[in-house]
Structure formats: C-alpha cells, structure tokens
C-alpha positions as CSV (number, residue, x, y, z in Angstrom):
1,M,41.7,93.0,61.8
2,R,44.4,92.0,64.3
3,R,42.5,93.7,67.1
4,R,39.3,91.8,66.4
5,R,41.2,88.5,66.5
6,M,42.8,89.4,69.9
7,L,39.3,90.3,71.3
8,R,37.8,87.1,70.0
9,I,40.7,85.1,71.6
10,G,40.2,86.8,75.0
11,R,36.5,85.9,75.0
12,D,37.0,82.3,73.7
13,E,35.8,79.9,76.4
14,R,36.3,76.6,74.6
15,G,38.1,74.2,77.0
16,A,37.1,76.0,80.1
17,A,35.1,73.0,81.4
18,L,38.2,70.7,80.8
19,V,40.4,73.0,82.8
20,E,37.9,73.2,85.6
21,F,37.4,69.4,85.6
22,S,41.2,68.8,85.7
23,L,41.4,71.0,88.8
24,V,38.5,69.4,90.6
25,A,38.8,65.8,89.6
26,P,41.9,64.9,91.8
27,I,40.1,66.2,94.8
28,L,36.9,64.3,94.1
29,L,38.7,61.1,93.4
30,S,40.7,61.4,96.6
31,L,37.6,61.9,98.6
32,T,35.9,59.1,96.9
33,F,38.7,56.6,97.4
34,G,39.1,57.8,101.0
35,V,35.6,57.1,101.8
36,I,35.8,53.6,100.2
37,Q,39.1,52.9,102.0
38,Y,37.8,53.9,105.5
39,G,34.5,52.0,104.8
40,L,36.5,48.8,104.0
41,L,38.6,49.3,107.2
42,L,35.5,49.8,109.2
43,Y,34.0,46.6,107.7
44,T,37.1,44.6,108.4
45,Y,37.3,45.9,112.0
46,N,33.6,45.0,112.5
47,N,34.2,41.5,111.2
48,M,37.3,41.1,113.4
49,L,35.3,42.3,116.5
50,N,32.4,39.9,115.6
51,A,34.8,36.9,115.3
52,A,36.5,37.9,118.6
53,R,33.2,38.1,120.4
54,E,31.9,34.9,119.1
55,T,35.1,33.0,119.8
56,A,35.5,34.5,123.3
57,R,31.9,33.4,124.0
58,S,32.6,29.9,122.8
59,V,35.6,29.7,125.0
60,A,33.8,31.2,128.0
61,I,31.0,28.6,127.9
62,G,33.4,25.7,127.3
63,S,32.5,24.6,123.7
64,V,35.9,25.5,122.3
65,K,39.2,25.2,124.2
66,A,41.5,28.2,124.4
67,A,44.2,26.4,122.4
68,A,41.9,25.9,119.5
69,A,40.4,29.5,119.7
70,P,42.8,31.0,117.0
71,D,41.7,28.3,114.4
72,F,38.1,28.8,115.4
73,A,38.3,32.6,115.0
74,K,40.0,32.4,111.6
75,T,37.1,30.5,110.2
76,M,34.8,33.5,110.9
77,L,37.1,36.2,109.5
78,V,36.7,37.6,106.1
79,T,38.5,35.8,103.3
80,W,41.0,38.5,102.8
81,P,44.7,38.1,102.1
82,A,45.6,39.7,105.4
83,P,47.7,38.0,108.0
84,W,45.5,37.6,111.0
85,T,47.1,37.3,114.5
86,V,44.7,35.7,117.0
87,T,45.7,35.2,120.6
88,A,43.5,33.7,123.3
89,D,44.2,33.9,127.1
90,D,41.9,32.0,129.4
91,K,43.8,32.8,132.6
92,V,42.8,36.4,133.0
93,K,41.6,37.4,136.5
94,I,39.3,40.4,137.0
95,N,37.8,41.0,140.4
96,G,38.6,37.4,141.4
97,D,36.7,35.9,138.5
98,D,38.2,34.0,135.6
99,H,37.9,35.7,132.2
100,V,39.0,34.9,128.7
101,R,40.5,37.6,126.5
102,L,40.7,37.2,122.8
103,T,42.7,39.5,120.6
104,I,42.7,39.7,116.8
105,S,45.0,42.0,114.9
106,T,46.2,42.6,111.4
107,P,48.3,45.3,109.8
108,S,46.0,47.9,108.3
109,S,48.2,48.2,105.2
110,K,47.4,44.6,104.4
111,A,43.7,45.1,105.1
112,A,43.5,47.9,102.7
113,I,43.2,48.1,98.9
114,I,44.9,51.4,98.5
115,N,47.2,52.9,101.0
116,L,46.6,56.6,100.1
117,V,44.9,57.8,103.1
118,P,46.4,58.0,106.7
119,M,45.4,54.9,108.7
120,P,46.4,53.3,112.0
121,A,49.4,51.0,111.9
122,T,47.3,47.9,113.0
123,L,43.7,47.1,113.4
124,T,43.1,45.3,116.7
125,A,39.8,43.9,118.2
126,Q,39.9,42.7,121.7
127,V,37.1,41.1,123.7
128,T,37.1,40.0,127.4
129,M,34.3,37.7,128.7
130,R,33.8,36.0,132.1
131,I,34.2,32.2,132.0
132,E,30.9,30.5,133.0
133,K,31.2,27.6,135.3
C-alpha cells in the first residue's frame, strides 16, 4: 500500500506548469520591459534629433535668433517630464563658413519609465548646419 502511494507521488505532475512558468516568467518580463524601454529611448532620441534639426534650420535661415533657439526647440520636444538642456551656438566656423550647432540633451534616467536595463548616462542629439546668407 505504501509502495503504491510512493509510486503515485513520483508520477504526479500537478503543478509542473506553474513551476515552469515561475522559472520562465521573469526572463520573459525582463525581455518585454527591455524592448519597451529601448523603444521609448529611441523614440525620445528621434524626437530630440528632429527638434534639433528643425531648430538649427530655422536659425540657419534666419527665422529664429540663436538666443531664442532653446525656447523654440523646447516647443517641439515631447511633453515628457525630462529636464531638457538646449544650447545653440551660431559662431561655429567650418572650412571658413559660418555654421550653427544645436545640442539637446537629457539624462536618460529621466527619459525612461523603468531603469532596469543598462542605458547611456545621457541622450544627446547634436546638429550642425551652414548659415545661409
């Protein structure tokens, strides 16, 4: 009688799916949140680069002054609670021509929802354009 019970316990597979799921779930969740996190960082970087490009172009053609460029760029950035640092330099010389250089940066820890995956310290988008005369 006792031997039958021991054989039955050894063959009992109830709960095996729960154990397997508990082993695989953390890996799947980490991968899922990592993909979401990097996608969000890529979206934020793309938005920063677009704002830098549009602002540098506006300064280069003269529709926006370099002093007003940070405010102009911040209107195009995503409404995200990240501290944006925008600098514009219209006194850059490259091959004798005048250029404008616009840089937008933010700490990537502030641009992220969850800081579980390794990220660069800051996200920086920099654009340089020739000033048109």
